[in-house]
N, C-alpha and C positions, 0 to 999 in steps of 0.2 A: 176610397170612391173615387177622388180628384188622383189618386196616382194613378188607378186601374185607363184613368182615360187619357190621361198624358200618353201611361202604354200601349194603348190598343186605338191611339187617333191614326189617320192614317200620314206617310211619310212626310208628303207636301203641306200638312197643317198642322203637323206635331208644332211645331213652334208658335202656332199662334194659340190653339189649345193648352200649350206651357204657360206663357203670359195670361191666359185668363186663369191659369191655374192658380198660379200665382197670385197673382190679386185676390183671390178669393180666400188664397190663405191666411194672406198679411190681413182680413177682414175678419176672418177667422181669431186669427191671436190675439185681434186688438178687441173683439168683443171675450174673448176666455178673457184675455188679463181685466179687462172691465169686471168683469164677473168675480173674481181670483180661481178662478180654474186653470190656470196656466199649467199646473201639477196633471190633470187631468188629459188637459190636449196633446202635452208631452206625452203619455203613456199611449194615445192614440194614434199620435205619429209613430213611434216605434213599432206600434201593434199593425200598422197599414203597411209602414215598408216590409217588416216582416210577411202578411200576409200575401202583397204583393211580389215578394221577390219569390213566395211559394207556388205564387198563381202563374209566374214568367219563367220557373224553373220546369212547373210540370206540364202547363199547357203553353203557355207563350213561346217559347223554342222552338216545339214542333206544328205549331200552326202561326205564322209570320203574319201580318195582318197583312192586307189584300190593297190593291189600288180602285176608284173608284172607276177608272176605265176600265178593268178588267171583269167587271158585272154584266151578267149575260142575263136578259128575258128573253125565258121560256116560251114561248107559240106567237114567239112576234113575230107579222106579215113583210116585216121592211126586207125589202132584198141585202 
């Protein structure tokens, strides 16, 4: 999920999202190391990389992330 958030983040916000996800990843690694689940964490990391690559390959390349400035509200009465 963390990789998907980074991948689908808006271009202007991608650096902030990446820093937050790295922080969350370090906390997750510290927790898994304390619980002796490092092997499961590595397997989950590799699986996540594969699934995110497939998502990017099949969907992400053809549907790029838009900008928040491109959002139009339908039936807005503003000129």
